N, C-alpha and C positions, 0 to 999 in steps of 0.2 A: 502316394508315399510308400504303400506296401510293395509296389513294383520296384521302387528304388531300393528298398531294404532287401528284397529277394534277389535283385541283380547283384548287389554288393555281396551278399552271402554266397552266391554262385561263383563270383570272381575269387573270393577268398578260398573257397573249396577247390578251385582249379589250380591254385598255387600251393606250394608247401607252406604250411602254417607254422610260424615260429612264435612261441610264447616265451619270452625271456622273463625270468623272475630272478633278478639280481639287483643288488644295490648299485646304482650308478654314482660315480663321484660327482657330487653336486657343486655348484658355485659356492654354497655356504661352507662345504668341507674344504674347499681350496683356500679360503681365507681364515680358516680356523687355526689359530696359532697355538692351540692346546696340544703340546707334545706329549701329554700324559695318556695318550690313547693306549688301551690295552691291545694285545695281539688279536684277541677275538673281535675287537671293534673294527679292525682293518680287513677281516675276512668277509667275503660275500659268497652266497650260494645261489644257484639258479640253474639255468639251462634252456634248452630248446625242445620242442616237440614238433616233429615233422609228420604230416599226414598227406597221403595222396591215395585216392580211391578210384576204382574203375577196373578196366582190364589189366592195368598195372597198378598194384596196390603196394604202398610203402608206408610203414609205420616206423618212425625213428624217435629214439629217446636219447637225449644228450645232456646229462647233468654236468654241472661245472662247480668247481670250488676255486675261488680267486682270492688274491691278497693284494691290498692297496699298499704298494711299496712307498709311494708318495701320492699326493692328491692327483698327479698327472699320470703316473705310471703304475700299472697293475700287471700281475702275472697269475697264471693258474693252470689247472688241469681240467680236462674234459674226458668223460667216458662216452663211448659211442655204441649204440645197439640199433640195428635196422632189421626189420622183418620185410622180406620182399615176396610178393606173389605176382607173377607175370603170366597172364593167360592170353596174351596177344597172338600166340602161335599155336600149332597143333598140340604140342606138349606143354602143359603148365609147369612153369619153373618156380620153385619155392626155395628160399634160402634165408639164412641169417648172417649178417655181417656184424663184426664187433671190433673194437679197438679203443684207442685213446689218443690224446694229444696234450701238448703243453702250449700255452699261448702267452703273449705279452701284448699289452695295449697301452698306447701313449696318447693322452688327450692333448691335442694341439691347442684347442680352446675347449671350454666345457662341453660343447655340442659336437665337436668334430674330433675324431680319433684315427690314429694309424694302428694297424693290427698285423701281427705276424703269428703264425701257428704251424707247428710241426705235428703231423698226424700220421699214424700208422693204422691201417684198417685190414682185418683179415677177411678176404673175399673168397668166394667160391668162383674159380675161373677155369676156362677150358685150356688145357695144355695138351697138344697132340691129340685132339678130339676126346680127351678124357677130362672129366670134372675133378678138380682138386682144389684144396685151399692154399692160399698164399697171402703173405703180408705185403701190402702195397703202401709205399710212403708218399706223403704229400707235404709240400711246404707252401702254405697259403700266405700271400702278401696282399694287403689292401687296406681298406678303411671303412669308416662308417659315420653316420650322423645320428645323434641321439637328442631328441627334443622333449624336455619335460612338458607334461600336459596337466599336472596338478598333483600335489602330495608326493607320494612315492611311485608315481606312474609316469611313463614316458613312451614315446614312439621311437623305434630304433630301425634304421635301415643300414645294411652292410653289404659290401661287395668285395669278394676275395678272388684271387687267381692263384692256381697251382703253378709254381715256377719250376718244380722238378720235372713235370711232364713224363712220369714213368710210363714205359711202353705197355705195361699191364693194367694201367688205369682203366676203369670202366667208363670214363668220361671222355668227351671229345677234346681235342687239343685246344688249350686256352679258353675252354668253356668257363664263364664266370660262375662263381658260387654266390648266390645272393640270398639274403634273408630280410624280411620285413616283418615287424611284429610290434606288440605292445608289451612293455615291461612293467612289472609290479614288484616293488621292493618289499622285502619282509621286515 
């Protein structure tokens, strides 16, 4: 049993860990006919934490604030900060990336949702062999699956694709952006 737990821990550490902490629209909320909800009752907070360690280290913090427009439709903003330390080559590269995004999410059924997000991130990039900072735009389109596992806790899996494909993007063309995590509502 300890070998299984150790193997699962290693697998989790090899991938980007996303810890979502937001309220997910639940089945109970969908059928709640009480239209007297206050503005603050429709807000949710949370975000992601991305971790990758080794010769390429990345620590990312992505807090979000969202608003449930209807039980099916929500929208919000996300702030992005990433610390990068890459020692795979002769010279170690260290940088910080930062930016933000706006997103909308539509729940097709309580567990399945469509997602669209516009993001702009300030990266350090090489231009004519000189390192300079520039804003790179992304337009993510995709969806996800959210499965309640008890109380205010659920498992969430999401896959997004950047449809802008900006030539300065640090990612490969049509590389999927995926996240898998456990959400805990406050």
